[in-house]
C-alpha positions in Angstrom: -1.2 27.8 -4.7 -2.8 29.3 -1.7 -1.3 33.1 -1.7 -4.0 35.5 -3.3 -6.7 32.6 -3.9 -7.6 31.2 -0.2 -11.3 30.6 -1.7 -10.1 28.7 -4.6 -7.3 26.6 -2.8 -10.3 25.6 0.0 -12.7 24.5 -3.0 -10.2 22.3 -4.8 -9.7 20.3 -1.4 -13.2 19.9 -1.0 -13.7 18.9 -4.7 -10.9 16.1 -3.9 -12.6 15.0 -0.8 -16.1 14.5 -2.9 -14.0 12.5 -5.3 -12.4 10.4 -2.8 -15.5 9.8 -0.7 -17.4 8.6 -3.5 -14.5 6.5 -4.8 -14.3 4.6 -1.5 -18.0 4.1 -1.5 -18.2 2.8 -5.1 -15.2 0.7 -4.5 -16.7 -0.9 -1.4 -13.8 0.3 1.0 -14.3 1.0 4.6 -12.9 4.0 6.1 -9.0 4.0 5.1 -6.3 3.4 8.0 -3.3 3.8 5.9 -3.6 6.7 3.4 -0.7 7.9 0.8 -0.7 11.6 -0.5 1.5 11.6 -3.8 2.4 14.0 -4.6 1.6 15.8 -1.5 3.0 19.5 -2.0 2.2 21.5 0.9 -0.8 19.6 2.1 -3.4 21.4 -0.2 -5.3 17.9 -0.1 -3.8 16.3 2.9 -5.1 18.9 5.2 -8.7 17.7 4.1 -7.8 14.0 4.4 -6.4 14.6 8.0 -9.6 16.3 9.2 -11.7 13.9 7.4 -9.9 10.8 8.4 -8.7 11.9 11.8 -7.8 8.3 13.0 -5.9 7.3 9.8 -1.9 7.1 9.4 -1.2 9.5 6.5 1.8 9.3 4.9 3.0 12.3 2.6 5.4 12.0 -0.3 6.9 14.4 -2.8 9.9 15.5 -4.4 9.6 19.0 -2.9 11.4 18.2 0.3 10.2 21.4 2.0 6.5 20.3 1.3 6.8 16.9 2.8 8.7 18.3 5.9 5.7 20.9 6.2 3.2 18.3 6.0 4.9 16.1 8.6 5.2 19.2 10.9 1.8 20.7 10.4 -0.4 17.9 10.2 1.5 14.8 11.6 2.0 13.1 8.4 4.6 10.2 8.0 7.4 11.8 5.7 8.9 10.1 2.5 10.9 11.8 0.0 9.9 10.7 -3.4 12.2 9.6 -6.5 11.9 10.8 -10.0 11.6 7.0 -11.2 8.4 6.3 -9.3 8.8 2.6 -10.5 11.6 2.4 -7.9 10.1 3.9 -5.2 9.6 2.0 -1.8 7.3 2.4 0.9 7.7 0.3 4.5 3.7 -0.3 4.3 0.6 -0.8 2.2 -2.0 1.7 1.8 -5.8 1.5 1.8 -6.2 4.8 -0.2 -3.8 6.6 -2.4 -4.7 10.1 -3.6 -2.4 11.1 -6.7 -3.6 14.4 -7.7 -2.0 16.2 -10.6 1.1 14.0 -11.1 0.7 12.3 -14.2 -0.4 15.3 -15.9 3.1 16.3 -15.9 4.5 13.1 -17.2 5.2 11.1 -20.4 3.9 7.8 -21.2 6.6 6.0 -19.6 6.1 8.2 -16.4 2.8 6.9 -16.2 3.8 3.3 -16.4 6.1 3.8 -13.6 3.3 5.4 -11.8 1.1 2.3 -11.8 3.8 0.3 -11.0 4.3 2.2 -8.0 0.4 1.7 -6.9 0.9 -1.8 -7.8 3.4 -2.1 -4.9 1.9 0.5 -2.5 -1.6 -0.7 -2.3 -2.9 -3.6 -0.2 -5.3 -6.0 -1.9 -8.8 -3.9 -2.0 -7.2 -0.8 -1.6 -7.7 2.0 -4.3 -5.7 4.5 -6.0 -7.5 7.8 -7.3 -5.2 9.3 -10.1 -6.1 12.7 -12.0 -5.2 13.3 -15.4 -5.7 15.8 -18.4 -8.3 14.5 -20.6 -10.6 15.7 -23.3 -11.4 19.1 -21.6 -7.6 20.1 -21.5 -7.3 19.0 -25.0 -10.0 21.4 -25.8 -8.4 24.2 -24.0 -5.1 23.5 -25.6 -6.8 23.8 -28.9 -8.3 27.1 -27.9 -5.1 28.6 -27.1 -4.2 28.1 -23.4 -0.8 27.0 -23.6 -0.5 25.5 -19.8 3.0 27.0 -20.0 4.3 25.6 -23.1 5.5 27.2 -26.4 3.2 27.0 -29.3 5.4 24.7 -31.4 5.3 22.2 -28.1 1.4 22.5 -27.9 1.0 21.7 -31.7 3.3 18.5 -31.4 1.5 17.3 -28.2 -1.9 18.0 -29.9 -0.6 16.1 -33.1 0.3 13.1 -31.1 -3.1 13.5 -29.1 -5.1 13.3 -32.2 -3.0 10.1 -33.9 -3.1 8.0 -30.7 -4.8 9.5 -27.9 -1.8 10.7 -25.7 0.4 13.6 -26.1 3.2 14.9 -24.0 5.7 17.9 -24.1 8.5 18.9 -21.7 8.2 22.5 -20.3 11.1 24.5 -21.9 14.5 23.7 -19.9 12.9 20.9 -18.2 13.5 17.6 -19.6 10.9 14.9 -18.4 8.7 17.4 -16.7 6.0 19.0 -18.5 2.2 18.5 -19.8 0.5 15.6 -20.7 -2.9 14.9 -22.2 -4.6 11.3 -22.4 -8.0 10.3 -23.9 -9.8 7.7 -22.0 -9.7 5.4 -24.8 -5.8 5.7 -24.7 -5.9 5.1 -20.9 -8.2 2.1 -20.9 -6.0 0.5 -23.7 -2.7 1.0 -21.4 -4.7 -0.5 -18.4 -5.8 -3.9 -20.3 -3.0 -5.7 -19.7 -2.9 -4.7 -15.8 -4.9 -7.7 -14.5 -4.2 -6.9 -10.9 -5.7 -3.2 -11.2 -9.5 -3.2 -11.5 -11.1 0.1 -13.0 -13.7 1.4 -10.4 -14.3 4.2 -12.3 -13.4 7.3 -14.8 -14.9 10.6 -14.6 -14.2 13.7 -16.8 -13.6 17.0 -15.4 -14.4 15.5 -11.7 -11.6 17.4 -9.9 -12.1 21.1 -9.7 -14.2 20.9 -12.9 -11.1 20.7 -14.7 -9.0 17.2 -14.3 -10.4 13.8 -14.9 -10.3 11.4 -12.6 -9.3 7.6 -12.8 -10.0 5.1 -9.6 -8.3 1.7 -9.9 -8.5 -1.1 -7.0 -6.0 -3.7 -6.5 -7.0 -7.3 -6.7 -6.1 -10.1 -4.3 -3.1 -12.1 -5.5 -5.8 -15.2 -6.0 -8.0 -13.4 -8.4 
């Protein structure tokens, strides 16, 4: 992501920082001490978190083991290798802040479900998860011919499902279970309706890099 585009790489990290600091303020969360970056990649956002919260304990988690090892080596992050089924992913601690940049953008509806199950386990009561996703803007881009690495037929099927129920997904060719999803705010809020332990703090369109929408959820205490 960095090669050939260092200025854009830096601006994407700073855009994430603005999302994170504003979300913490709105949710009433003090400076986080335990942070999870999932998926961390090679630290496009984690390096910003490390500079912005120098006293925090940051966990780097990804299916890409090379990326996890890089973040541990270069930024002192705790390394955790992810699993394909996030509903089964376990951590040895709970987090004040989870940054989840461009993960559910590649998952089908069951994958979204597993992601929220993961967050319920990973967050401490009062902690927040910041999740980016493809919303109305990406649906418009798809309608205008930007295929996001998909075939024309796959885009057509995804947009038909999106128009019908507010959510569409298609695999990348030859990569079952991994592709591109697009979700309307209405679909997302309907899905979250039953998640009583997660409070919706905010949902902002095109907040990350003027492209992906951002959902912020907060884990409520057990007695609420």
